[in-house]
C-alpha positions, 0 to 999 in steps of 0.5 A: 384359165387357171393361172397367170404367173408374173415376175415382180422385180423391184425398181430402184425407186422402192423406199428403204423400208420396202427394200429391207422387207424384200431382203428379209423375205429372201433371208427367211427362205433359207433353202426353200421358197416362201409361199403366201396365199392371199384371198381377196374379199368377196371371192374375187380370187387368190393371189400367190406371192412367193420367193424365187428358188435359191438357185434362180438367177434373179433371186438376189435382185429381190424378185418375187413370183406373183400368181393370179388365180381367178376362181370363178371365171373361164376364158372369154373370147376376143377380150380374153387376151386383153383382160389377162394382159397389161389391162387386166393386171393393171386392174388387179394391181390394188389386190396384188399390192395388198397381197405383197404387203401381207407377204412382206409384212409391211405397214400401211404407211410403207410406200410399196410401189407396184406398177406394170413396169415391175412385171414380166410374164413368167408363165400362163395357163389357159384353156381352149374349148371346142364344142362337139355335137354329142358326148360321143363325138367329144370322146372321139375327138379326145381319142383322135387327138391322143392317137394323133399326138402319139403317132406324130410325137412318140413314134418319130425317132429322136434326131440323130447327132452328127455321127448318126447316133441316136439316144438309147432311150426315147422320151414318151411325150404323150400319156394318159393321166393317172387321174382320169382315163379321159385326160391325155397329157402332152409334153411340149418343148415350151409347155405342158398340155392336157386335153380332156372332156370339160366335165373332168376339169378340176378348175370349173367355177364352183357355182357353175353346176349349182347344188346337188338338187339343182334341176338343171345340174344334169343338163349342165353336166351333159353339156360339159361332156360335149366340150373338149378342152385343151389346156396349155401351161406355157413357160414364156422364157422357153417360148421366146427363146426356143420357138420359131421367130414368127411365134415370139412373144414379149416378156415385158408385161406392158408390151401385152397391151392390145395396141402393142401387139399385132397378134392375140397372144393366145392365138400365138400359143395355140399356133405354137401348140398346133405347130408342135403337134403337127395340127398346122399341116394337112398330113397324108394317110395314103400314098395317093394323098401325096401329089408328087407332081404338084409338090414341086420336088427336085429329082433327088427329093422325089427319089428320097420321098419314094424311098421313104414311102417304101420303108427304105432305110434313109441314112444309107440312101445315096442321097444322104449317105449318113451325112447329118446336114443333108438329112436335115435339109431333105427333112425340112424340104419334105415337111414343107412340100409333102407334109411328111416327116423322115424321122417318123417311118411312113408305116406309123406316120400314116396313122395320124388323125389330121383329117379328123382334127384339123377342120375342128381344132383351130383357134377361130373355131374355139367356143367363145364362152360368152356365146354359150347359155351355160358358160356366159355368166362365168366368162371373162369379157370386158363388161364382166371384168369391168364390173368385177374390178369396180366391185373389188376396188370398193371392197378393198377400201374396207377389207384387204383380204386374208391369207396364209403361209404354205 
């Protein structure tokens, strides 16, 4: 996990000195944002505090962006979401308060009130790990995922408008990174995603590999080369407003408590990723993979499906006749019943890698760091979080940490 970004909105119960300090910070920023990086004692992480961009709708409310950056941990298993939800932020409140006091240039006696009710979730970046049997298989998975996303996302035609006009330029959503030939970048509607071999990660816990002369270093690197990592950097407002209703997450941080949610929020994010990359469906690769008789198609839908498989231009097909709404209705029906996309020509769509990826890339099949002999000591669990929180609270009694402006 790299970042958890929160929007802090001061409530009316802040003292006048705090309200004045927030106003001063807003006035100091001018046309740029003010950014302050606060480092907690004993290496328990970095907390960024920043003003909002001048044109942000909540700038005048005195809202601030708070970014939590734990430096030495990886995602845990079942406890990961609860740690990064209300429970985790509540444990981090003393550190957040220290960072905000330094940012706002407040004295110790100024009563800065920082409570869960002040926060909404703005952004979260998390990683999902999948263990392959070998380095070669991990690389094959990465290449298959890149190929699959290219096929289902970039080879599809843009959605036509009511007049059946499509944009002159299509957007490329899947690219290999300029940083590494082993990192693929995927632009989603609600997030930016990256897939890479774990040894390429720029956010490994510093102590995981050990020193250069560590005899176990090569063994650890070999293990990391067997891990495929999928990183999702999601903007919560886009997910909440634009996703399918079954994928909705609350923005209020206090609603991210395990008892308040009927689903793991990170399972939700994975499902949204799988839905947009078509990994939620068993996609056909040959005509024979589509059981027309069992698909429950109407006569008109079956006729259109056969035309699609033959490569016929569908916009002039008698069942559509350039009628935008009819095309959309047929497209939805054939996605649900035959797992094909009428926007994506069959000659391209059939090159998907669904059969290779779907058995492996599932939320339940991800590697739980606490079960790994190499990653366990660097993985967020209830036990590790509890120990770290206790140690941090003790350290903050004597040292509030140090920071710098950027």
